[in-house]
C-alpha positions in Angstrom: 80.0 114.3 46.3 78.1 112.4 44.7 75.8 109.3 45.6 74.6 107.0 43.1 72.5 105.0 45.4 70.7 101.6 43.5 68.4 99.7 45.4 69.5 96.0 45.2 68.9 92.3 46.6 72.5 91.8 46.2 75.4 92.8 45.4 79.0 92.1 45.0 82.6 93.6 44.5 85.6 91.7 43.1 89.1 92.3 42.5 91.5 90.6 40.8 88.5 87.9 40.9 88.3 87.8 44.9 85.1 88.7 46.4 86.2 91.7 48.5 82.7 92.7 49.7 79.1 91.7 49.6 75.7 92.3 50.7 71.9 91.0 50.8 68.9 93.3 50.7 70.1 97.0 50.7 71.6 99.6 48.6 75.2 99.4 46.2 76.4 103.0 46.1 78.7 104.4 44.0 80.5 107.6 45.4 82.9 110.6 43.7 84.5 112.7 45.3 84.8 116.5 44.2 87.6 118.5 45.3 85.7 121.0 47.7 84.4 118.4 49.8 84.6 117.5 53.1 83.9 116.0 56.5 80.6 117.4 56.3 79.8 116.6 53.2 80.3 112.8 53.8 78.9 112.6 57.3 75.4 114.5 55.8 75.6 111.9 52.9 76.1 109.4 54.7 72.7 110.7 56.8 70.8 111.0 53.8 71.9 108.1 51.9 70.5 105.9 55.4 67.2 107.7 56.0 66.3 107.7 52.5 62.4 106.3 52.4 63.6 104.0 49.1 62.1 100.6 50.5 58.7 99.4 50.7 56.5 99.0 53.8 53.9 96.5 53.9 51.3 98.4 51.8 54.4 98.7 49.0 54.8 101.9 49.6 58.4 103.5 49.9 58.1 104.3 53.4 61.2 102.6 54.8 64.5 103.6 54.9 67.9 101.6 55.0 67.7 101.6 58.7 64.1 101.3 58.7 64.4 97.6 56.7 67.4 96.7 58.2 69.9 96.5 55.6 73.1 96.8 54.2 75.5 99.0 51.7 78.2 98.4 49.8 80.1 101.9 48.7 82.3 101.5 46.1 84.2 104.8 45.5 83.9 105.9 41.7 85.6 109.2 40.5 83.7 108.6 37.3 81.1 110.2 38.0 82.7 113.2 38.2 83.2 112.7 34.1 83.1 115.6 32.1 81.9 114.6 29.3 81.2 118.4 27.5 83.9 118.5 25.2 84.9 115.9 22.6 84.0 112.5 23.0 86.6 111.8 25.9 85.7 112.9 29.3 87.9 114.1 31.7 89.0 113.6 35.1 89.8 117.0 36.2 86.0 117.5 38.3 87.1 115.0 40.9 89.0 115.2 43.8 92.8 114.5 44.1 93.4 110.5 45.2 94.3 111.3 48.9 91.3 113.4 49.7 89.1 110.9 47.9 90.1 107.9 49.7 89.9 109.6 53.3 86.4 111.3 52.4 85.4 107.6 51.0 86.7 106.3 54.5 84.4 108.8 56.1 81.7 108.3 54.6 82.1 104.7 55.3 82.4 104.8 59.1 80.2 107.3 59.2 77.6 105.5 57.4 77.8 102.4 59.6 77.9 104.5 63.1 74.6 105.0 62.1 74.0 101.7 61.7 74.7 100.2 58.7 76.8 97.1 58.1 78.9 98.8 55.3 80.7 96.5 52.4 84.0 97.8 50.6 85.3 97.9 47.5 88.7 98.8 46.7 89.8 102.7 46.4 92.0 103.2 43.1 91.5 99.2 41.8 90.0 97.7 38.9 87.0 96.3 40.4 84.2 94.1 39.2 80.8 95.5 40.6 77.9 92.9 40.0 74.1 93.9 41.1 70.5 92.7 40.7 68.7 95.8 40.9 65.4 95.7 42.6 62.5 97.8 41.6 64.9 98.9 39.4 65.3 101.8 41.6 68.2 104.4 41.2 68.4 107.5 42.8 71.5 110.5 42.6 72.3 111.9 45.6 74.7 115.0 45.8 75.9 117.8 48.4 75.8 121.2 48.0 79.2 121.7 47.1 79.9 119.5 44.4 76.2 120.0 42.6 
């Protein structure tokens, strides 16, 4: 699995102009699933996301996690994180998991993150979405599981 984490002061996702998920302080998580990923990868990535120390403490150092600051998460499925741009000018997406697997592991990741105590808002799997965010820092981190490199 691949996750692009953006520390935000707010984020929202809309489908057909209607807000379907919104958060305040926390993380916007763009999540891609590869064909070799499984439930264990989703659980591991959820824990790493929740415990990653990228929020500032009282001294201004990045020593606090999403859990420590009581932050929220907005998770948006993003198969394009598996784009292959090595040939030509049009990206290929054959490296992404098939939709049924990707959807199941997206749901599993969100459920595992919520089980850790994070309020999780979600996009709509497979929908055309508008994502709006205020990246705080800016601070953006790339996380991957072993299977997805």
